[in-house]
N, C-alpha and C positions, 0 to 999 in steps of 0.2 A: 605255823607258817605265816609270813607277813602278807597282808592284803595288798591288792593292786594299788590302792590309794597310798599306802605306806611306802611301797617300793617307788612309786612315781614321785613321792615327796623326797625320798632319798636321792633319786636321780637329779631332781631339780637342785637340791642342796649341793651335790658334788659338782654339777655343772657351774654353779655360782662360784664355788671355791676354785675351780679350775680357771675360770676367767680372772680371778684375783691373782692367783699364782703366776699365770701367764703374763699379766700386766706388770707384776713386780719383777719378773725376769727381764722384760723389755726395759724397764726403768734402770735396773742394775746394769744391764748391758750398755746403756747410754752413759751412765756414770762411770763405768769401767773405761770406756773409750776416752772420756775426759781425763780420768786419772792417769791413764797411760800416756796421753798427750803431755800432761804436766811433767811426768817422769822423763820422757824423751827430751823435753826442752831443758830440764834441769841437769840431766846427767852429764852433758858435755862440760858444763861449768864445774861440777864437782870433780870430774875426772881431771880437768886441766889444773884445778887448784891443788889436787893431790900430787900431780906430777911435779909442779913447781916446788911444793913443799919438800917432797922427797929428794928433788935435785939439790936443794939448798942443804938439806940434812946430810946428804952424801958428801958434800964438800966441807962440812963442818963436823969433823970426826969427834971433837971434844965438846960438842954442844950438849948442855944439860938444861933440863927444864923441871920446875917444881911439879908440873903436870904429869911428868913421867916417873915421879918418885913412888916406889913401891914400899909400903910400910905394913906393919901388923894391922890386920883388919879388926877394928873395934866397932865400926859402924859402916853400914853400906846404904847406898841409895839405889832404887830400882825405878827406872822409867819404863812403864808398861802400857801397851796400847791395845785397846779393844774396840769394838763397835759401840755405837750409841743405841742400836736396836737389835732385836733378835732376828730369827728366820735366816740365819746364815750358816747353818750346819754346825760343825764343831769348831768354828772360828774362835769363839770366846772360851769354850771349855779347854781348848788346847793352851790358851794363854794362862788360864787359872792353874792348870797342871804345871806349867813351867815355873810359875811363881812359887807354888808349893815345893817343887823340887829344889829351887834355888834356896829357899829358907831352910829346907831340911839338910842341904849341903853345908850349912854353917851352924852346927849344933852349939858352937861356942857362943853364938849370939842369941840374945833374947829378941822377941818380936819388937820390943821397945827400941831396939838398936837398928831397926830397918825403916828407912824413909821410903815411902812409896809416892811416886808421881803418876797418878792415874790419868791417862789420856783416853777418854771414852767412858760413857755412862755405865756400861755393863761391868767394867773392871772396877770402877769407883764404888758401885753398889756392892760388888763381891768383896772388895777389900774392907769396906766398912762392916760387912757382916761376918766374914770368915777371919780376917786378920785385923780385927778391931784394935788390937794392942799396938799394931804398927803405926808409925807416924805418917798420916796422910798429908802430903804437902800440896795443898791447893786443889782446885778443880779445873780441868781443862777439857770439858765436854765439847765446846764449840770447835776445838781444833780438829776433831775427827771428821766433822761435816765439811769444814772449810779449812784445810791445812794452809797455814801461812807462815812466812819466814819470821815475822815479828814474834809470834807465839813461840816458835822454835828457839829463837834467840833468847827470849826471856827465860826459858827453862835451862838452856845451855849455860847462860851467864850465871844463874843461881848455883848450878852444879859446880861450875868452875870456881866460883867464889868460896863455896863451902869446902871444896877439896883443898884449895890453897890455904884456907884458914885452919884446916885440920878437923873440921866438923865431921867430915866423912872420909873414909879411906879407900872406898871402891865404889864405882858406879856401873851398873849393869843396864842393858837395854833388852827388853822382852817384847817381841812383836811377831807378826806373821809376815814372812817374806813372800812376795809375789814372784813365783817362778813362771807360771803361765796360767791360763784360765782354769785349768783343771787341778793345778797343784799350788798349794800355799804351804810354806814350810815354817812351822813354829821355830823361832830362832832366839837364842840368848847370846848377846855380844857384850864384850867389855868396852865401856866408854872411857872410863878413867881408872887407873893411870894409862896414858898413851904409850905406845911403843914407838921409840925413835929409831927408824930404819936407817942403818948405816950402809956404807958403800961396800956391800959384799955380794953384789949381784953379778950376773954374767958379764964377761968382758965385751960381749957384742952390744951391750946396752950403751947407747950414745947419751952422754950427759951434756946438757946445754950450759955453757958458761955465761950466766946472766951478768949484766952490768947493773949493780944495784946501789942505791944510796938510802940511808947513810952507810949501812953495812949489812952483811947477811944475817948476823945474829939478831939484829933489831927487826929485820924483816920476818925472820922465822918466828920470833916471839909474838909478832902481830898476826902471822898466818895461822898459827896453831889454834887460837880461840876461834878464828873465822872458820877453820876446817871443822872444829867441833860443832859450831852452830849449823854448819852445812850438813853435818852428819845427822843431827836431830831432824832437820827439815826433810832430808832424804828418807829417813825412816818413817816419818809422817806420811809422805807420798806413797811409799812402798806399802805401808799397812792399809792405807785408804784403797789402793788398787786391789790388794788381797781381799779386803772385805767385800768389795763389789763383785769380784770373781767368785768368792765363796757363796754369796747370796744368789748370784745368777745360776750357779750349779745347783744349789739347794732348791730354788724355785723350779728349775727344769725337772729335777727329780720328782718334786711334788706334783707338777703338771702331768708327768708321765704316769705317776701312781694314780692320779685322779682318773686318767683315761682308762687304766686297767680296771679300776673299780666300776667305772661307767659301763664297760663292756660286760662285766660280770652281772651287774644289776640289770642291764638290758636283757641278757639271756634269762635271768631269773624272772623278769617281768613278762617276757614272752611265754615262758613255760607256764607261769601262773595264769596268764590270760587264756592260753590254750586249754589248760585244765578247766578253767571256769566255763569256757564256751562248750567244751565237751560235756561237762556236767549239766549245763542248761539244755543241750540237745537231747541228752538221755532223759531228762525230765519231760521234755516235750514229747518225745517218742513214747515214753511210758504212759503219759496221759492220753495220747492218741490211741494207744492199744487198749487202754481201759475203757474208752468210750465205744469201742466196737462191740 
C-alpha cells in the first residue's frame, strides 16, 4: 500500500495537472469565441456571393466552364486540415482516417498520383510518415493558427491552375466541420470540378435580374474563381473553430477526470492516515499496559 507521502505527492501532481487543463480550456474558449466571430462576419459575404453566382448561372442555361469538366481520374489533389498541436481529442485522428478512406476508395491510383496540401502541423507530419509516397505540396502550418484570405487564395489559385492545365482531375477537401461546441463533423467535400447549378429550383424562388457589364458570362467566369477562393477561406475558419471547440471539450473532460482522481486519492489518503493513527494509538496503549 502506498505511503502517506506518496499519496500526498500524487494529489499535488494531479492538482497541478488540473490547473493546467483548466487554463487550457479557458484559452480554447476565448479562441473559439474569436473564431466564431470571424465566421459570423464572413458568412454573409460568402452567402451573398453564392446567391449572385447562382442567379447568373440560372439565367445562362448553356454556360460551360473548364472548371466543371468531369474527366477520368488519373491524379487527385487533397486539401486536408488538422491542428498544429495535440490535446484536442479525436480531432486529428478523424482527419487521418478520412484521408486513408479517400485513398482506399481509389485503388486504381498509386500514392504517387495523390497530391496532398497539408494545412496544419499534425497532418503534415502524419502525411510525411504514413503517406510518404504521396506528393506533399508545400507547408501551410501558419494558416491554422492565423487563417487569412491571402493564404487561402494562394492554395485555391494553384489548384485552379493545375486543374485547368490537366495536371489534376479531382480536388477534395477534408476537414472538421464546426456544428456546435460539442459536435465537430469530419467532412469530405468535392472542390473541383464544380457543379453548375441550373434553373431547376422551386417556382417560388425569386430571381433578381441584375444589370451587368460587359455581360453575364464574363462576370460568371470571374465570379467562379472568387467563389472557390472564398470556399477555401471558409473551410479554414470552419476548421479553426472546430479545433478550439474540440480542445475545449477535451480539456473539460480532462479537468473533470482530474477531479474524480483527486476525490479517490483524498479518500485513500484519509483512510491511510486513519489507519496510521489507529496503529500508533494501539502501540501507545500496548506500551502503557506493559508498564503496569
